Structure formats: C-alpha cells, structure tokens
C-alpha positions in Angstrom: 108.6 -28.1 138.6 111.1 -29.8 141.0 111.2 -33.5 141.3 113.5 -35.9 143.1 113.7 -39.5 142.0 113.5 -42.3 144.6 113.6 -45.9 143.6 112.2 -47.6 146.7 111.2 -51.2 147.3 108.7 -50.8 150.1 105.7 -52.9 150.8 103.4 -50.0 150.5 105.2 -47.9 147.9 105.5 -49.1 144.3 108.7 -48.7 142.3 108.9 -45.0 141.5 111.0 -42.8 139.3 111.3 -39.0 139.3 113.7 -36.4 138.1 115.8 -33.7 139.8 116.2 -30.3 138.3 116.1 -29.3 134.6 117.2 -31.9 132.1 120.2 -31.2 129.9 118.7 -28.9 127.5 120.7 -25.6 127.3 124.3 -24.6 127.5 126.4 -21.7 126.1 126.5 -23.4 122.7 123.5 -25.7 123.3 125.7 -28.9 123.5 126.7 -31.1 126.4 128.7 -34.4 126.5 127.0 -36.7 128.9 128.7 -39.1 131.3 127.1 -41.3 134.0 127.9 -41.1 137.7 127.2 -43.3 140.7 128.3 -42.4 144.2 127.4 -41.3 147.7 126.5 -37.8 148.8 129.0 -36.4 151.2 127.5 -32.9 151.7 125.1 -30.5 150.0 125.5 -26.7 150.2 122.5 -24.5 149.2 124.8 -21.5 149.6 127.1 -22.6 146.8 124.6 -24.7 144.9 127.0 -27.6 145.0 126.8 -31.3 146.2 129.9 -33.1 147.1 129.9 -36.7 145.9 132.2 -39.6 146.6 131.8 -41.4 143.3 133.0 -44.4 141.4 135.1 -44.0 138.2 133.3 -42.2 135.5 134.2 -44.1 132.3 135.8 -41.8 129.7 135.9 -38.8 132.1 137.6 -39.3 135.4 138.8 -41.7 138.1 136.9 -42.4 141.3 137.2 -39.5 143.6 135.3 -37.1 146.0 134.5 -33.7 144.5 131.9 -31.0 144.5 129.4 -30.6 141.6 127.0 -27.9 140.7 123.4 -28.9 139.9 121.3 -27.9 136.9 118.7 -26.8 139.5 120.4 -25.8 142.8 117.1 -25.6 144.5 116.9 -29.4 144.9 120.0 -29.5 147.2 117.7 -29.5 150.2 116.3 -32.8 149.1 119.8 -34.5 149.0 121.2 -35.8 152.3 124.7 -37.0 153.3 124.8 -40.8 152.8 122.3 -40.9 150.0 123.4 -43.1 147.2 122.7 -41.5 143.8 123.1 -42.0 140.1 123.2 -39.0 137.8 124.2 -37.6 134.4 127.4 -35.5 134.4 126.9 -32.8 131.8 130.1 -31.3 130.4 129.6 -28.3 128.1 131.6 -28.3 124.9 132.3 -24.6 125.1 135.6 -23.1 126.2 134.5 -22.7 129.9 133.8 -26.5 130.1 131.0 -26.1 132.6 130.2 -29.3 134.5 126.7 -29.9 136.0 124.8 -32.8 137.5 121.3 -33.6 136.2 118.8 -36.5 136.1 119.7 -37.4 139.7 118.2 -40.6 141.0 118.4 -41.5 144.7 118.8 -45.3 144.7 119.3 -45.7 148.5 118.2 -43.1 151.1 120.2 -42.0 154.1 116.9 -40.7 155.5 114.3 -43.4 155.0 111.6 -41.2 156.5 111.7 -38.8 153.6 109.0 -39.1 150.9 108.9 -37.3 147.6 105.9 -35.2 146.9 105.4 -36.6 143.3 105.6 -40.2 142.3 106.8 -41.0 138.8 106.5 -44.5 137.4 109.3 -46.2 135.5 107.7 -48.5 133.0 108.7 -52.2 133.6 107.9 -55.3 131.5 104.5 -56.6 132.3 103.0 -53.3 133.4 99.5 -52.7 132.1 99.3 -49.4 130.2 96.3 -47.1 130.9 94.0 -46.4 128.1 95.1 -42.8 127.4 93.0 -40.7 124.9 94.7 -38.5 122.3 94.2 -36.8 118.9 96.4 -37.5 115.9 97.7 -35.3 113.2 94.4 -35.4 111.4 92.5 -34.5 114.5 91.1 -38.0 114.8 90.5 -39.4 118.3 92.8 -42.2 119.4 93.0 -44.5 122.4 95.7 -46.8 123.3 93.2 -49.7 123.5 92.5 -49.5 119.8 96.0 -50.8 119.1 95.6 -54.0 121.1 96.6 -56.8 118.9 99.6 -54.9 117.6 102.8 -53.8 119.2 102.7 -50.0 119.9 106.0 -48.1 120.0 105.6 -44.7 121.6 107.9 -41.8 122.4 107.4 -38.2 123.6 108.5 -35.1 121.7 107.5 -31.5 121.1 107.8 -29.8 117.7 109.7 -26.7 118.9 112.5 -28.8 120.5 115.8 -27.0 119.6 118.2 -29.7 120.6 119.4 -32.1 117.8 120.1 -34.9 120.3 116.7 -34.8 121.8 113.3 -34.8 119.9 114.9 -34.6 116.4 117.2 -37.5 117.1 114.3 -39.7 118.5 112.1 -38.8 115.6 114.8 -39.6 113.1 115.3 -43.0 114.9 111.5 -43.6 114.5 111.8 -42.8 110.8 114.5 -45.4 110.5 112.3 -47.9 112.4 109.4 -47.1 110.2 111.4 -47.8 107.0 112.7 -51.1 108.4 109.2 -52.2 109.4 107.9 -51.3 106.0 110.4 -53.7 104.5 109.0 -56.6 106.5 105.3 -56.8 105.7 104.6 -59.5 108.3 106.0 -57.4 111.1 104.6 -54.1 109.7 101.1 -55.5 110.1 101.7 -56.3 113.7 103.1 -52.9 114.8 102.3 -49.2 115.1 104.3 -46.1 116.0 103.2 -43.0 117.9 105.1 -39.8 118.6 103.2 -37.9 121.4 103.6 -34.2 122.0 103.7 -32.9 125.6 103.1 -29.4 124.4 99.3 -29.2 123.7 99.2 -25.4 123.9 101.3 -25.2 120.7 101.3 -28.6 119.0 98.0 -28.6 117.3 97.2 -31.5 115.0 98.0 -29.3 112.0 101.5 -28.5 113.4 102.1 -32.1 114.2 101.2 -33.1 110.7 103.7 -30.6 109.3 106.3 -31.8 111.8 105.8 -35.4 110.8 105.9 -34.6 107.1 109.3 -33.0 107.6 110.7 -36.3 108.8 108.8 -38.7 106.6 109.1 -36.8 103.4 107.1 -37.5 100.3 105.8 -40.8 101.7 104.0 -39.1 104.5 100.5 -39.8 103.3 101.3 -43.6 103.1 103.2 -43.6 106.4 100.7 -41.7 108.6 98.3 -44.6 108.9 101.1 -46.6 110.6 102.8 -43.7 112.5 100.7 -41.2 114.3 101.8 -37.9 115.6 99.5 -37.2 118.5 98.7 -34.8 121.4 96.4 -35.1 124.4 94.7 -32.6 126.7 96.9 -31.1 129.4 95.5 -33.3 132.3 96.1 -36.4 130.2 99.6 -35.2 129.3 100.4 -34.9 133.0 99.1 -38.5 133.7 101.1 -39.9 130.8 104.2 -38.1 131.9 103.9 -39.7 135.3 103.3 -43.2 133.9 106.0 -43.0 131.3 108.6 -41.2 133.5 108.7 -38.0 131.4 110.2 -35.0 133.2 108.7 -31.8 131.8 109.2 -28.2 133.0 108.8 -24.8 131.4 112.3 -23.3 130.7 110.9 -19.8 130.7 112.3 -18.9 127.3 109.6 -20.5 125.1 111.2 -23.9 125.3 110.5 -26.9 127.5 113.0 -28.8 129.6 112.3 -32.5 129.3 113.7 -36.0 129.5 113.3 -38.6 126.9 111.1 -41.7 127.2 110.3 -44.4 124.7 108.3 -47.5 125.4 107.4 -50.6 123.5 103.9 -51.9 124.4 102.9 -55.4 123.5 99.8 -56.6 121.6 98.3 -57.3 125.0 98.6 -53.7 126.1 101.4 -54.4 128.5 104.9 -52.9 128.6 107.5 -55.0 126.7 110.5 -52.6 127.1 111.4 -49.1 128.2 114.1 -47.1 126.6 115.3 -44.2 128.7 117.1 -41.2 127.2 118.6 -41.1 123.7 121.2 -44.0 123.9 118.9 -46.7 122.4 119.2 -47.6 118.7 116.7 -48.4 116.1 118.4 -51.8 115.7 117.8 -52.5 119.4 114.1 -51.7 119.2 113.6 -53.6 116.0 115.2 -56.7 117.6 112.8 -56.4 120.6 109.9 -56.1 118.2 110.9 -59.1 116.2 111.5 -61.1 119.3 108.1 -60.1 120.7 106.3 -60.9 117.4 107.9 -64.3 117.3 107.0 -65.2 120.9 
C-alpha cells in the first residue's frame, strides 16, 4: 500500500497526512537510528531508486548539503517532483554496511499543485471530533468511543506480533508507566482511561490481546484491565481508524506488518486534546497533558 503525504491548506481540501513507503521496521540487524530531514527535491530517479535532496543541516548527523538518498519504497519516486519541499526520517542502519534510507516522507509544499494523492490521511489536531468507532476488548466485550465521554481517553495502535523493541513494545511499556502513575493519583485515575488498539484483526483475537496485556501489566492485570483496554476492531473499522489517526499500515510480506506509530489523547468531550506522532513522546509529557486537561 503506497501513500504519499501532502499537508495542504486549500479551501476545499482539509489538512491531510499520509505516508510514503514502508516505515522503518526492518534492517539487517533490525535496528535503525532515526534523524529528521527537511529539504527540497532536486531530482528523482526511478532507475536508481534515489531522490536527490537539497536539505538543511541534520542535527547530529550531517551539515546542510545536496545528496542522493535511497527510499524505503523506491516505487513512490514517481510521486516526488523537483521543487517539492519535504520532511522525512533518515534511517541509518546500525550494521556494518551503514545503509541510509528515507522514510515517512511528507510533502509540505508542492512544486506541482495540480497533483492530488489518491488517499487522504487525517492528522489529528486539537478540537477535532473523534468518530464513534466500535471495537471489542480483551474480554470480547463490545466497546465504543462514546462510552468514555466524561473521561480522557488515551489511545495508541499496536499489534501483538510486532518484533521491533522501539515500536509497539516501547509504546506499550510507556502506557504501563502512565497507568502506574495514574493509579497513584485517584482523582486523575477516575477521569481517565487507556486503550491499546490492534490493527491486526486477523491474528489479534481478544484472547491474544489479553495475554499480550498481561505480559506488560503483570500480576495486577485483573485490576488494571477495567482501566486499560486492549481492543481490536473489524477490518473495515481498522481502515477508517487508520485514516483518522494517521496510522500507516502495510503487509511486509514476511508475516509482519510495516506501520507507523500514532498516539492520541481524547478529551472528556470526545475531541482531540493532543496527538503524539512516532515514539519520541514520553509518559511524563502525556501525564502533564492529562493533568492540565483535567484541571481546565
């Protein structure tokens, strides 16, 4: 599934976010160091699978320069045009070959304004009303987002087979830290709820999600589950949630799923409070937002 992200402020087109290529999920040793790039496309060559970018300095990696980069998914080169201003993740493998790839490309200014992406992905923004998605939790019980109105709802997206320690496992560990901190504050605990949502309904049954949750919660799982659901939706609902919450998902072809990370804090009124892209957010940051929102 190939998607290119365009952030456009047009009268008839809402703010949209999509993804290019396969997210940073595999390398020779399964590890990448990630840097952030901003620059202008100079040229794109489908023959070599490279895009040449005149970019700003990349903190901690290199000075400003013009150089070619290979893409995680070379097939999207045809969607990049000279003059496009982009942001992207620079993936540097930690193996001896030091492979460098571009991923998570976002076109923030188009050189060809007549071009329109085929799929629109929504980047959650404060004040956005969240649709009333329907799911099932680890006990097989039906859930809807609307039943949590009156409480802050913190959601993230995972799948139980995720092999990368800095992806789903990291986010779930962060949720476990948040859960423990909330439990230590009864007033805030009563005003909040957590939900980890699987985008792998073919494999992640409620029973598997329960085992997954127990692995992170430990012996207190029975007490914690009423406050932290591990949920899954039917495939069509997963697709709609992925679009609304800006989750890039594609089959890796080896039994794993390439995906991006998306975490959202939803207020007691059912509207977005904050959106946390990727894995760079911290439990302390989210807890501060929760406390601020609860006190407002």
